Every structure is written in structure tokens, then in C-alpha cells.
N, C-alpha and C positions, 0 to 999 in steps of 0.2 A: 467632451467627455472621454471619446476614444484616445485623444492625445497625451490624457493624467494616465487612462488603464496602459497606452504604449507606455510613457515615462516609465509607471511604475515596473513593467515585465521588460523593460530594458535593464533597470538596474538590479531585475533577480538574476538577469542572464549574464550580466559579467558577474555573477557568482559560481556562473557555468549552471545555474537551473537550467532547465528546459522547461519553455512557457507557450504558451496558444491561447488568442484570444477566448475568453466569455461573451454569452449574454447576458444581461439580466436575470434570467432564469438559472445560470450556474451550468448553461449547458455549452459547449463548442459553439461558435458563433456562424462558424463556417459550415453549412451545410454538405452533405453525402453531394458528391457530383454522378454517385452512380443508382440512385432513389430518388432523386427529387424532381426526374424529368421523362418519366414514362410516357407514354402514348398518349395519356387521360388525366396526369395528372397536373396539377396546378404546384407552382413552384411556392413553399412553406414561405411562409411572414417570418422578416426578423422581429422575438419579442422584445425588441428595444425599440423597432421603427413601424409602427403599424402601418400597413398600406404599400411597405415596400418589397419589391422583388427585386434581388439580385437577378443580372443577366443570367442564363443556360451556361456553365461552363463547356468551356472547349480544350481543347488539346493543343499542344503549343501549334501543330500543324493546320490549325482551323476548324478540323472534325471533331464534332461534335462528342461530349463524353460516353463512354457507353452506359445503358441505361443495366440496372442491377447484377451488377457484376463486381462484389465490394471487394474491397484489397487493403494494405495497408498504407497506401500512398506509392506503391509501385508505378504507378500511370503516371506520377508524375503530376497530379494536380491536389490542389489543395478541397481541405474538405473530408478529412480521414478521424477527425478528434483530435484522441490524445497521440497519435502518431505522428500529427501535424508538428507535436513540439519540436521547438529547435533553442538549443543560445547562443543560435548565430545573430547577429544583431539584423544584418542585411534580411536576413531571413524572418526575424521576428516581425521589421517593417512592413516588411511584401506580407506578411499576416494580417497585420492589422491594416494595411491598405486596403484589404482585400474583404475586410468587415470591419468598415467606420461605425457600424452602432455596437461595436464592443465595448462595454462598461465594467471589463473587469479581466483578469485574466488566468488561466490554468499553470499548476506547475507539477509535470509530470514526474511521478515517483518510480524509482527503480533505476531509474539512469545514474551511469556515471556522470560528475565524481562522486556525488554525493551518498549514492545507491537511498535516496528517501524512504523513509517508511512513517505512513503519517496516523496518528490514533486521535479519531471523531469522535470525540466527550461530546453526547447530545446531553440537553437539559428538558428535554419538550414532553410530555406527558407525563408530566409527576416522576422520570427518571432521574435517580442522581447517580450518572456515571462518574464523575469524577470519584464519589466512595466508593463505586463499584472500581475501580482501577487501585483505587489504595487497598482494598480488602484483598483483592488479588496480589497485588506487592506483596504484602505479608505471608500472604498464603504460598506463595510460589517464593520465598526467602531473594525479592531483588527490591531496588529505592528506586519511583519513578524518578528519573534526574533534571536537575533542570537545562531546558533545552531551548529552543525556539519554541514560541508559543503564539499562537492567530486565536483573539476572541473574534466570536460569531455575531450576527447581529442578534440571533435568540438567545442568547446566554448560555450557548457551549464554547468550545474552544479546541481549536486543533494543535496537537503535540507533534514536533517532529523530529524524528532521530534519521539515525545512519546505521545502515545494516552495513554488515561486510559485502565487498566487493562480490565474494563467491557466492554469495546467498539468494535466491529468490523470494522474496515474499509475496503473497497472492493478496486478494482481496477478498475481505469477508464482512458482514452485517450482521453486528451481535452475537458472534460465536465467540471471542473473547471474553464478552460478559454483557447484560444488558446496557443497551445505548452504546456498547463502543462500537465502533466502524473501524474497520484497520483500510489502507489507501496504500498498493503496494505495488506492484508491476504491471502495468495497464489500466492505471488509476492514476487519480489526479487531486491534487489540493486546490480550492481557492485560494489565491493569493492576496497578499496584505493589503488595502486600497483599491480591491475589487469594490461595483457596485452591484448592490442587487436587487429586487422588489423586496427583499425584509433589511437591505440595510448596508452598510460598509462592513467588510473587513477589517479589522484593526490586528495590529502589531500587540502583546501584551505588553505594559511596562516593564522596562527592561530586557527585554527579546530583540531588541536593535543591536545592541553588541555581543549576542549570544548565537555561539555557532549548533545546528544542532548537532545533539549529545548520542554517542555509540547505543545501541540497541541494548540493554543488559540480557546476558545468555540466559536466566531464568526466562526472560519476557519473549526471547528468539526462539527458544523452542517452543513454545506456545502456539506461536504465529505460523511455526513449520508444517506444512502438510504433513497427517500421519504417514506412516510408512505402510505400502503395497506390499502385500503378498506375492508370490508366487501364481496364484491362482488370481489375481487381479483383485480381491478384494482387503480393506484394510484390514489392519489388525484389530480394531474395535469390533468389525463385522465377524471376523473369525474366533474371536471371542476365545474360550477355555479348549477349542480345537487346537490351535494354533500351538506348534511346540513351540514357540520363540523367536524363530528363523530369522521373520521378518523386521523384528524388532534388532537383532544381532545386525545383521545386514545393512539395517537404517542406519544403525553405528560406524558398522565398516565401511560404508558408502561416505562418510562425515569429510567432506575438506577444509582443511586447517585455517584454524578461527571457528568453526562450528563443531569441533570435537566435543566438547565438554557439553553445548548447548542440546546436541542429540542423545549424547550418553544420558542426559538430564532429562529429558524428555522419555524414552525410551523404558529408563528402570521405571519413573513414575507408571506409564503405562502397564508396567510388567506386577509393581508393588498393587496395584487398582484393579488388575484381574486375579489377585492372592497368589501369582505367582513368580515375587520379586525376588524371595530364597531362594529359588529354584534356577532362575537367570542372573541374579548377581553378579556370579562369577565370569558365564560366558559373555555378558555382558561387556564387563571391565577387561576381560582378555579381548573382545575388540577393542575396545580402546587404544588399551598396550601396544595392538599392533599399529597402530596409527601417531604412536610416537606420546600419545600421553600420561604422564608419569603417575607411575602406581598411585601414589598418595591420592591425586588431586582426584582420579578415577575413581577410587575407592571412598571418599569422601564427598564426591558426586552422587553418588548411589546411595550412601546412607544417607542424604541427606534427602534423597527423592524419597527414600522408607520412611525417613521421621513425617514428609510433608503428608504424604497417602496415610499416615498413621493419624492424623488429624480428621483427616475428611469420611474415614470407617470408623473407626471410634466412636462408640455412643453415639 
């Protein structure tokens, strides 16, 4: 099984995707070298091979790995979860050689060159997340693009999308909509071909020849964290007491490729708070200062106003 997972992982690495070995439980197959070998702790068993205890990890000089000193791989040892992920074929082979019980592989999100973002659409417990995503798209004026899609053993699906290089999308569970989890920087997606206790992850028909599509701008705006005011609170926490400065600064700090998305997000928050008319011009001026065309900026703010009106009317 390990050889099949390695072959799939190497194929993904050839596309520039950073991969790591996973167990049948969809967890990183290599345990942390910093926590598994305390004075009285027993080495955990591999979920795929009951009774197997890998030898305690050591530094290259033969010294035992330090206990309870978490890092992101700076120690040079394996076992740091998604931070082990790599697209280098020799290192991929080394990872799987160290975890022969691995039955799958994970794909790190947020890494160059694709800066992958994953939408995990769950259908368990009666949740219809695909419908929730369609409603979200209709409400915010974007189209769910045709993109790489992986089918999960439980009937769900993972949509692979490509974010701009200068944007960091985080991880969340159910924040976007019920049943929709987001995998971003610091997270990973289970790769197609991986075998888990629930079954095998597979590419959806037609996905093999399809590259991850760019994240629609309106969707990207929803994936971004809320702007933070100078007192440390988010705009939602400040409410009506905020003078709108945090929203304006949020737009002013937008890098190229994210200007329209940030303007739309900020305008939506302004209209939802009942202050859209007052803040429209300051937000537009902030966008213009970044080089966004005036016609585009005004259209974006008007679209946010219409969107907010649909939610506040009646």
C-alpha cells in the first residue's frame, strides 16, 4: 500500500504540489519527534499497523531528539506534520521510507506555485453543503468555477482553487457556510488515491485534465480575515462605535490582485452595519489611491450595497 501512496504522491509533487505521508486516519503518518518520547511515555502505534513502534527519532549526530520542544522542522528531523510537506522527489521518498505504513498523502495548501485553497463540502448529518455553496454564490454574485474536484469516501467533495500569490487564506470550519470547511495556509487536503478507514479518495470524472481554477474575487473576500482596528478588535466587535477607519485601512492595505476583493468585503460590512452610504466615498477613495479604476470601484461598492439590501430587506 505504501508504494501506491508514494507513486501518487510523487505524481502530485511533479505538478509542484508539496506532499506528506498520511495514515489511514488521514493524519500525518510520522509522529512528532518532540512529544513521543518523554520519560514515561510510550511510543504511539501507527494506525495502519497495530503493534508497530517506530524507533525513537534521533538527530543526525545520534543524540536523542529533544522532548516537548515543538518546532516547524528547524531541528532537521521528520515528524512535523504539514511542515514536512515537500515537492522535492528525493525528500518525498525519504518521508515515505520513514513511514512505510502510510496509505495516503496530504497536499499542503497555501504553498507556491499554486497557493492552493480547498473547499471541503461535507454531506454528513443531513447537511447539504453543495446547495449551501450555490446559495452563497448567488448571494454574493460569483460563479462556482469548474475546477479540480476530489470525491471523498463519505459522499463529500473537495474543490481545489488557486489563490493569488500575495494573499494568505487561513483555515476554518463552518464559518463560510454550514458544512463547508476551508483548507488554507497551514492545512492540507487528502490527495486522490489515498486509502483511509472510510475508503478511497478519487478524482471526480473530468478532473484529471483540469487545473485548479482561480478563487473568484467575491469568494476570496469572504475567505479573508476581518480587518482589525487599532484597539485590536475586529470591525464586527466595534460595531456602530467604529468610525470606519479600520475598513478604510483594510482597503488601503490591499496588494495588487486583492484590491477589488477587499473593497467588496469592506463595503459589505459597511452596508450591513447601516453605514454604507457614509463610508462609500472613503472606501472608494481608498481603492482609487491603489490604482483601481473609478468605474470599477464604484461598481463594486454598488454591488455590495445591493447584496446587503437583499439580506436586510424584509
